[in-house]
N, C-alpha and C positions, 0 to 999 in steps of 0.2 A: 476476435472479430467483434465489433460493436453489435449489441443486440438490436435487431430491427423487427418490428411486427407489422405485417400487412393488415389491411382492414378486416379480413376474414378472421385472422388470429385474434384481433382485439375483441371480437364478438364473443370469444370463448374465455375471457379472463374475468377475474373477480375484482372489481374496483377496491373493495375494502382491504383485500390482501395487498394490492398495489400500494395503498396508503400506509398500511402497516410496514411494508418494506421500506417506504420512504422514511418513516419514523426511525426504524432500526438503523438505516444508513446514516441518518443525521446524528444519532447517538454514537455511532462508530467513529464519527469525526470529532466527538467531544469526550475525550477520556476522563475529564473531570466532571462530567455530567451536564445535563441541560434541563432547564425548567420547562413547564408547560408553555409559559409565555414565550420563551425563546424558540421552542419547537414550532409553535403556532406561527410566529413571525417568519422563521426560516422556510417553512413548508407551505405557507399561504393556505393553511387549512383552518376550518372553524375550531375554536378552542374546545367545544364540546366533542368534536370528532377526535382530536388528539387525546383528550381526557379519557374517552372510552377505549381507545386503542391501548393507551398506557395501562389502564386498569386491567384490561384483558391480558396483556403481556405480563404484567406483574403477577397475576394469578397463576400463570404457568412458569414463573421464575425466569422468563426470558429477559425481563428488565427488573431492576431493583430501585426502590425509592429510598432516598436517604433523608435524614432529619432536616436538611437544608431545603427540602422540597424538590431537589434535583433528581433526575432519573439517569441511571447508567445501565449498560448491558449487563444481563444477569448470568449467573454461574451455569445455568442449564445450557447455554450456548456452547460452553466448553465441552460439556458432556456430548452434545450432539456433534460438534466438530470432530471429536475423537473417533467417531464412527464413519467419517468421510473417507472412502478408500483413496489410495494414491495410485495414479496411473502413469507416473513418471518412470518409464523404463522398468516397470514392475518393482520399483524400490520406493520406500517411503523417504522422499527427499528431506522432508522436515525432520524426521527422526535422525537421519544420517547427519544432517547439518547442525542439529542443536548443540552437540558437544563443542563444535568449533565456535558457534556463536557465544556459548557460555565462557569459553576460554578467553575470547576477546573482551567480554564484559568484565571478567575478573582480572585478567592480567593487564589489559590496557585501559580499562575503565570506561570504554565506549559502549553506548547503546548500539545495537546492531540488528539489522532486519534481513530476512530472506524473502524475496518477492517474486511472484510469477505474473504472467499475463493470463487473464481469462476473459470471457465475453463481456464482463462489466468494466474492465480496465486493469489496474494493477492491484493485486491482492497480496497482503503480507501473510506469508505462509508460516513463518516462524520468527521469533524475536527473542532477544535477551536484553535485560535492562542493565545499563552501565552503572559502574560503582563510583564514577567520578562525581564531584560536586557539579551541579548544573547539567548532568547528563540528561538528554531529552528523553521523554517518555515514549516507549514503543510497545505495541501489543500486536499479537497475531490477530488477523481478521480485519485490520485497517485497510482502507481502500484509497487509492490515489489515481488521478488521471494519467494518461501516458505522457502528456506534454509538460507537466509541472513536477519536476523532481528528478533526481539522478537515476533512480531505479527505473522509472517509467521511460525516460528517454533512452536508457541503455537497452531495455527490452525491445522498444520500438526499433532501435537502430539495427538490431540483428534479426528482425522479421524479414520475410521474403518481400520483394517489391510489391507483389499483388496484395499481400496482407497489409502492407503500409498504406497502399492506396485505399483500402477499405476503411482503415482507421481515419484517414484524412477526408473521407466523404462527409463526416459530421463536423460541426463547428468545434473548435478548440477553446475550452473555457479559460478565462483569465482570472488569476487569483491575486497577482501583484503586478506592478509595472514591468517586472522582469519575466513574466510568464511568456513563453513562446506560443503565439496564437496564429502566426502565419505559416501555412503548410510548407511553403518553400523554405522558410527559415528552419523549420523542424527537420525537413529532409537534409538540408545542409548540415545541421547539427548532427544528424545521424551518421553522415559520411565522416565527420570529424571524430565521432565516438568510435566508430569501427576502426579508424586508422590508429588512434592512440590506445584503444583497448580499455578505456574506462570513461565514466561520465561524471559530470559535476553539476551541482545545483547551487546557484548563488541567489537565494531568496526568491525562487520561482513559485513555491507553494505557500510560503509565509515569509514576510520581509526579513525576519531575524534568523531564519533557519537555513543553513547551508548543508551540503552533503556530497559524498563521493559514492560511486557504485562501480562494481566490477562484475564481469560475467562468470557464471558457473556453467561449465560445459561437460557434456558426456564424452564417451570414448570416440564418438564420431565428430567431435568438436562443435556439436550443435549447442547453442545457448539455451539452457533449461530454465535458468533463474538468474536473479541479480542479488548480489550481496551489497548492502549499503550501510553507511554510518552517517547519521545526521549530527550536526554540531552547531553551536551558536555563532552567528557572525561576530566578528571582532576577535576571534581566537588568534593567538599569535601565529605568525607565518610558519615557524618551525613546527608547531604542533599540528597545523593544517597539513603540512607535508607528511608528518608522521601518520596522520589519519589516512591519507591517500594510500600510503604504503601498506598500512594495516588492512585496508579494504582489498587491495590487489593480492596481498599475501594470503589472506584468509580465503578469498574466493578460489585461489589456486589450490589451496589445501583441500577444500571441499571437492573441487573438480578431480583431483588426484584420488580422493577416497571413492568417488563414484566409479572411477576406472579400475580400481583395484579388485 
């Protein structure tokens, strides 16, 4: 469900931490790093503010600065993330799924992601980097909106109608001309996804990035997560179909492992 704060709640927040989280979120969307100038422009914050935030985060190894002057997320985040408990049917879904993700990355060469919905949108819970040339970069901790991308649309499609309505109460962001920003279109897309059992992204989050996603279900057939494989537009049609089949096959394997 989208995070909403009423006026009373806003009175008990710390603006500096809000800005820090904005910086971390911006860096999460830039796996190759971002400069102070780029972050200042993206966040519409004073350069001095961004500079102080980055210096503080670097001191705690939350971000790292490289010789090019760019900043990236730091290694301490991995250590902190390792201590986040899993509440998915009392199983560590990421740990269970990781061998299957690694198998796809090694055998088929695809980069592959395991994503869930949380209050902030779509969160990549686990990932494996593909071995093929031009395999797209994926990392755990990345975030995406629900309306731009195969995983987000699939997870939205299997939400209860009242939860879907809550998501649709806020404006849907546009990233490319193909991003679905009309709530009625997104609901219609959700119906189609539920009917066919998988979702497709044709340049909705980035013009050159396509993807397929399939659901991971528990023993009660509830959708817990989405498995997705991104790939570059222009990929040969035979390879595209092989990718779709790999997504569905791997998601089914993880679902079966959850039920065993």
